[in-house]
C-alpha positions in Angstrom: 144.9 82.0 84.1 148.5 81.7 84.9 150.8 84.2 83.2 152.9 83.1 80.3 156.5 83.6 81.3 158.2 82.7 78.1 156.6 83.3 74.7 157.2 81.8 71.3 159.6 84.6 70.2 161.7 84.3 73.4 161.8 80.5 73.0 162.9 80.8 69.3 165.6 83.3 70.3 166.9 80.9 73.0 167.1 78.0 70.5 169.1 80.2 68.0 171.4 81.3 70.8 172.1 77.7 72.0 172.3 76.1 68.6 174.5 78.7 66.7 177.8 77.7 68.5 177.2 74.1 67.8 176.5 74.6 64.1 179.6 76.8 63.7 181.9 73.8 63.8 180.1 72.5 60.7 180.4 75.8 58.9 176.7 76.5 59.1 175.4 79.9 60.3 172.0 79.7 61.9 170.2 83.0 61.4 166.7 82.4 62.5 164.1 79.6 63.2 160.3 79.6 63.4 158.1 77.2 65.1 155.2 76.3 62.9 153.6 73.6 65.0 154.5 71.8 68.3 153.4 68.2 68.5 153.4 66.3 71.7 154.2 62.6 72.2 151.0 60.5 72.0 151.5 59.3 75.5 151.4 62.7 77.0 148.8 64.3 74.7 145.8 63.0 76.7 147.4 64.2 80.0 148.0 67.6 78.5 144.4 67.8 77.3 143.1 66.7 80.7 145.2 69.3 82.4 144.0 72.0 80.0 140.4 71.0 80.7 141.0 71.0 84.4 142.5 74.5 84.3 139.6 75.8 82.2 137.1 74.2 84.7 138.9 75.9 87.6 138.7 79.3 85.8 135.0 78.7 85.0 134.3 77.7 88.6 136.0 80.9 89.9 134.0 83.0 87.5 130.8 81.2 88.6 131.5 81.7 92.3 132.3 85.4 91.8 129.0 85.8 89.9 127.1 84.0 92.6 128.7 86.2 95.2 127.8 89.3 93.3 124.2 88.0 92.8 123.9 87.4 96.6 125.2 90.9 97.2 122.7 92.4 94.8 119.8 90.4 96.3 120.8 91.4 99.8 120.8 95.1 98.8 117.4 94.7 97.1 116.0 93.1 100.3 117.5 95.8 102.5 116.1 98.6 100.2 112.7 96.9 100.0 112.5 96.7 103.8 113.5 100.3 104.1 110.9 101.5 101.6 108.2 99.4 103.3 109.1 100.7 106.8 109.1 104.3 105.6 105.7 103.7 103.9 104.3 102.1 107.0 105.6 105.0 109.1 104.0 107.5 106.7 100.7 105.6 106.8 100.7 105.5 110.6 101.4 109.3 110.6 98.6 110.0 108.2 96.2 107.8 110.2 97.2 109.5 113.4 96.6 112.9 111.9 93.2 111.7 110.5 92.2 110.2 113.9 93.1 113.5 115.6 91.0 115.5 113.2 88.1 113.1 113.5 88.4 113.3 117.3 88.4 117.1 117.1 85.3 117.0 114.9 83.5 114.6 117.2 84.5 116.6 120.2 83.2 119.8 118.6 80.0 118.1 117.6 79.5 116.4 121.0 80.1 119.6 122.9 78.0 121.8 120.7 74.8 121.3 122.7 73.7 118.8 125.4 71.1 117.5 122.9 73.9 116.9 120.3 76.0 115.1 122.8 73.0 112.9 123.8 72.2 112.2 120.1 75.8 111.3 119.2 76.0 109.0 122.2 72.8 107.3 121.1 74.0 106.9 117.5 77.3 105.4 118.5 75.6 102.9 120.8 73.2 101.9 118.0 76.1 101.5 115.5 77.8 99.2 118.0 74.8 96.8 118.4 75.3 94.9 115.1 78.9 94.2 115.9 78.2 93.2 119.5 75.0 91.3 119.1 75.4 89.4 115.8 76.2 85.7 115.9 76.8 85.5 119.7 74.9 84.9 122.9 75.3 87.5 125.5 74.0 87.4 129.1 73.6 91.0 130.3 72.1 92.4 133.5 69.3 94.9 133.2 71.6 97.7 134.4 74.1 97.1 131.6 75.4 100.2 130.0 75.0 98.5 126.6 71.3 98.1 127.0 70.7 101.6 128.5 69.0 102.9 125.4 66.9 99.8 124.7 65.3 99.8 128.2 64.6 103.5 128.5 63.3 104.0 125.0 59.5 104.6 125.0 57.6 104.9 121.8 56.3 108.4 121.1 53.5 109.3 118.8 54.6 110.8 115.6 52.8 114.0 114.7 50.2 113.5 112.0 51.6 114.4 108.6 50.6 117.7 107.3 49.3 117.7 103.8 49.5 120.7 101.7 46.1 122.1 100.6 45.0 120.9 97.2 44.2 123.8 94.8 
């Protein structure tokens, strides 16, 4: 709002100062005056009210724009912080996964290299685990020397030893 340059008291003082010399010629001493109410001419009253409304709307508009600017700033900070948190979390997840993969690889390597039979067994198990994913819902044309079919073509059934039954007392 524009600053008020001249208040009621200053206006009253100016009126007394200007009117006192003029009243002295009539023998009247003007000591003080007070404005109780100021009425405007009917012709200008509507213009005054329109101007007052316009000024208030400008002030409200300025406050709204400042609020919207502050809201945009807060939302921007929130988005930036959210992206930062998500990226740090993603980095941490990838770090943990990498460490877990390294440990798993070390365990597999230790198990594979324990004995030749263990290496052969784990190779067989991994191949068998891959079959459902590779062979389900698709048609594959493979040659007989395909590495994927290596265990299927070399497997020969073996007789299982007869079960041993404990003696019945």
